[in-house]
C-alpha positions as CSV (number, residue, x, y, z in Angstrom):
1,M,0.0,0.0,0.0
2,K,1.4,3.4,-1.0
3,S,1.3,6.1,1.7
4,E,-1.2,8.1,-0.4
5,D,-3.6,5.2,-0.9
6,I,-5.8,6.5,1.9
7,L,-9.5,7.4,2.1
8,S,-9.9,10.6,4.1
9,V,-13.1,11.1,6.1
10,F,-13.7,14.6,7.3
11,V,-16.4,14.8,9.9
12,D,-18.4,17.8,11.2
13,E,-21.7,18.2,13.1
14,S,-24.7,20.5,13.2
15,G,-26.8,21.0,16.2
16,I,-26.5,20.4,19.9
17,F,-26.1,16.9,21.4
18,Q,-28.8,17.3,24.0
19,H,-32.5,16.6,24.7
20,P,-34.9,18.2,25.2
21,D,-33.7,21.0,22.9
22,A,-36.1,23.7,21.8
23,D,-33.6,25.4,19.5
24,S,-32.5,22.6,17.2
25,R,-34.9,20.0,16.1
26,F,-32.3,18.2,13.9
27,Y,-28.9,16.9,14.8
28,I,-26.6,16.1,11.9
29,V,-23.2,14.4,11.5
30,G,-21.8,15.1,8.0
31,M,-19.0,13.0,6.5
32,V,-16.9,14.0,3.5
33,F,-15.0,11.2,1.8
34,H,-11.9,11.9,-0.4
35,D,-9.4,9.6,-2.1
36,Q,-6.0,11.1,-1.2
37,R,-4.6,9.9,-4.5
38,I,-6.7,12.6,-6.2
39,D,-4.8,15.9,-6.1
40,I,-7.0,18.7,-5.2
41,S,-4.3,21.3,-4.6
42,P,-5.0,23.3,-7.8
43,L,-8.6,23.7,-6.6
44,V,-7.4,24.6,-3.1
45,R,-5.0,27.2,-4.5
46,Q,-7.9,28.6,-6.7
47,L,-10.1,28.9,-3.6
48,D,-7.3,30.7,-1.7
49,Q,-6.7,33.0,-4.6
50,N,-10.4,33.8,-4.8
51,A,-10.4,34.7,-1.1
52,S,-7.4,37.0,-1.6
53,R,-9.2,38.7,-4.5
54,L,-12.0,39.5,-2.1
55,G,-9.5,41.0,0.4
56,L,-9.5,38.1,2.7
57,D,-6.3,36.6,4.2
58,S,-6.4,33.0,3.0
59,D,-3.9,32.0,5.7
60,V,-6.3,32.8,8.5
61,F,-9.8,32.9,6.9
62,T,-11.9,29.9,7.6
63,F,-15.2,29.2,6.0
64,H,-18.1,28.7,8.4
65,A,-21.5,28.4,6.6
66,G,-23.8,29.0,9.5
67,P,-22.3,32.2,10.8
68,L,-21.9,33.4,7.2
69,I,-25.6,32.9,6.5
70,R,-26.6,34.5,9.8
71,Q,-24.1,37.4,9.5
72,E,-22.4,36.5,12.8
73,K,-18.9,36.5,14.2
74,S,-16.3,37.4,11.6
75,Y,-19.0,38.0,9.0
76,A,-20.9,40.5,11.1
77,I,-19.6,43.6,9.2
78,M,-20.1,42.0,5.7
79,N,-23.2,42.7,3.7
80,R,-25.3,40.1,1.9
81,H,-23.6,40.7,-1.5
82,F,-20.1,40.2,-0.1
83,R,-21.1,37.1,1.9
84,G,-22.8,35.7,-1.2
85,K,-19.5,36.0,-3.1
86,I,-17.7,34.0,-0.4
87,F,-20.4,31.4,-0.3
88,D,-20.5,31.1,-4.1
89,R,-16.8,30.4,-4.3
90,M,-17.0,27.7,-1.7
91,L,-20.0,26.1,-3.5
92,T,-18.0,26.2,-6.8
93,F,-15.1,24.4,-5.0
94,A,-17.6,21.8,-3.7
95,R,-19.0,21.3,-7.2
96,K,-15.5,20.9,-8.8
97,V,-13.7,18.8,-6.2
98,D,-13.9,15.0,-6.3
99,F,-15.6,13.9,-3.1
100,R,-18.6,12.0,-1.8
101,Y,-20.6,12.7,1.3
102,H,-23.1,11.2,3.7
103,C,-25.1,12.7,6.6
104,L,-26.4,10.9,9.7
105,D,-29.6,12.7,10.8
106,V,-31.6,12.6,14.1
107,D,-35.0,14.2,14.3
108,K,-35.3,15.1,18.0
109,R,-39.1,15.2,17.7
110,Y,-39.1,11.4,17.7
111,I,-36.6,10.7,20.5
112,T,-36.8,11.1,24.3
113,S,-33.2,11.1,25.5
114,V,-29.6,11.8,24.8
115,L,-29.0,8.0,24.8
116,Q,-31.5,7.6,21.9
117,I,-29.5,10.2,19.9
118,A,-26.3,8.2,20.4
119,T,-28.1,4.9,19.7
120,K,-29.6,6.1,16.4
121,L,-26.4,7.6,15.2
122,K,-24.5,4.4,15.9
123,K,-27.2,2.3,14.2
124,D,-27.2,4.5,11.1
125,L,-23.4,4.6,10.9
126,V,-23.0,0.9,11.3
127,E,-25.6,0.4,8.5
128,F,-23.9,2.9,6.3
129,L,-20.4,1.3,6.8
130,A,-21.8,-2.1,6.1
131,L,-23.5,-1.0,2.9
132,H,-20.3,0.7,1.6
133,R,-17.7,-1.4,3.3
134,E,-16.0,-2.6,0.1
135,E,-15.8,0.8,-1.4
136,L,-14.5,2.4,1.8
137,M,-11.8,-0.2,2.3
138,S,-10.7,-0.2,-1.4
139,L,-7.7,1.9,-0.8
140,G,-6.5,-0.2,2.1
141,K,-6.5,2.5,4.8
142,V,-9.0,5.0,6.2
143,K,-8.0,8.2,8.0
144,V,-10.6,10.1,10.0
145,Y,-10.4,13.9,10.5
146,Y,-12.5,15.3,13.4
147,D,-11.8,18.2,15.6
148,C,-13.2,16.5,18.7
149,G,-15.8,19.2,19.0
150,Q,-18.3,17.0,20.7
151,T,-17.2,14.1,22.9
152,P,-20.1,11.7,21.9
153,I,-19.2,12.1,18.3
154,T,-15.5,11.4,19.0
155,N,-16.5,8.2,20.8
156,L,-18.9,7.2,18.1
157,L,-16.2,7.6,15.4
158,H,-13.5,5.7,17.3
159,Q,-15.8,2.8,18.3
160,T,-17.6,2.3,15.1
161,F,-15.0,2.8,12.4
162,A,-12.5,0.6,14.2
163,S,-15.0,-2.2,14.8
164,E,-16.8,-2.1,11.4
165,L,-13.9,-1.8,9.0
166,S,-11.3,-4.5,8.8
167,C,-8.7,-2.2,7.2
168,P,-6.4,0.0,9.2
169,V,-8.2,3.1,10.6
170,E,-6.2,6.1,11.7
171,F,-7.5,9.2,13.5
172,A,-5.7,12.4,12.6
173,P,-4.6,14.3,15.8
174,G,-5.1,17.9,16.5
175,V,-7.5,18.6,13.6
176,R,-8.2,22.3,13.1
177,P,-10.9,23.4,10.6
178,E,-8.7,26.2,9.2
179,N,-6.1,23.7,8.1
180,Y,-8.3,21.6,5.9
181,K,-10.6,22.9,3.1
182,L,-12.4,19.5,3.1
183,F,-13.2,20.0,6.7
184,Q,-14.7,23.4,5.8
185,L,-16.6,21.5,3.1
186,A,-18.0,19.1,5.7
187,D,-19.2,22.2,7.5
188,L,-21.0,23.4,4.4
189,I,-22.6,20.0,3.8
190,C,-24.0,19.9,7.4
191,T,-25.5,23.4,7.0
192,L,-27.1,22.6,3.6
193,R,-28.4,19.3,5.0
194,L,-30.0,21.1,7.9
195,I,-31.9,23.4,5.5
196,E,-32.9,20.5,3.3
197,L,-34.3,18.6,6.3
198,K,-36.3,21.6,7.4
199,I,-37.8,22.1,3.9
200,R,-38.7,18.4,3.6
201,N,-40.3,18.3,7.0
202,G,-42.4,21.4,6.5
203,E,-40.3,23.6,8.8
204,P,-39.8,27.2,7.7
205,M,-36.4,28.5,6.7
206,T,-35.1,31.0,9.2
207,H,-35.3,34.7,8.4
208,S,-31.5,34.7,7.8
209,E,-31.7,31.7,5.5
210,F,-34.6,33.2,3.5
211,K,-32.8,36.5,3.1
212,F,-29.6,34.7,2.0
213,F,-31.1,32.0,-0.4
214,G,-34.5,33.2,-1.2
215,S,-37.4,30.7,-1.3
216,P,-37.0,27.0,-0.5
217,R,-37.4,26.3,-4.2
218,A,-34.6,28.8,-5.0
219,F,-32.3,27.1,-2.4
220,E,-33.0,23.6,-3.9
221,R,-32.5,24.8,-7.5
222,N,-29.5,27.1,-7.0
223,V,-27.6,25.5,-4.2
224,L,-28.6,22.0,-3.2
225,R,-28.8,20.3,-6.6
226,K,-25.2,21.4,-7.4
227,I,-23.8,19.0,-4.8
228,K,-26.6,16.4,-4.5
229,S,-25.1,14.1,-7.0
230,K,-22.1,13.6,-4.7
231,E,-24.3,12.1,-1.9
232,L,-23.7,8.5,-0.9
């Protein structure tokens, strides 16, 4: 096995791992899969160059979809037009880069405890890994990138990937979102999945989402369908 014959798995989450939770009905774990033999450095350089053209320091700027849409944190002083440019460039990167993704979803309306959240996530992840086991192990090694943002997810990944895949599984240490464009892509995937779930379940888009994307139909046509073909 060559050192680059590795399947990367970048993992991020959306929502709060708690119940009851009046603020976030859905909890999502997004996984982005990438064959490390495929060189994405030209696309990464292009993304950095686009950031620089917008006056952003590509060495320190980190894409965060949720705060960007809500005009929070580092995006607070940016108007809708400027934030739209940042979003569009990340979406173009997502469209061009060779990756696949899958999301684990929990609708808290149908669970009664934190334990049920963990149980459903594990069940769904085990089923996903079983369904795609051959494909996931085809390179001989899997490397998981997670920033250990939420302890239950760290435990889930370590327990499940190690037990369900018979190939070597490595967990990257000290993962920081700003160091990996594909981690930032996982952040984007989680945010888009959250909006998709709300639309499909008859939940209204937030005021910020509506202002940023327009109607649910516009979101599905102009954003979601551009990456939907990459879903596993």
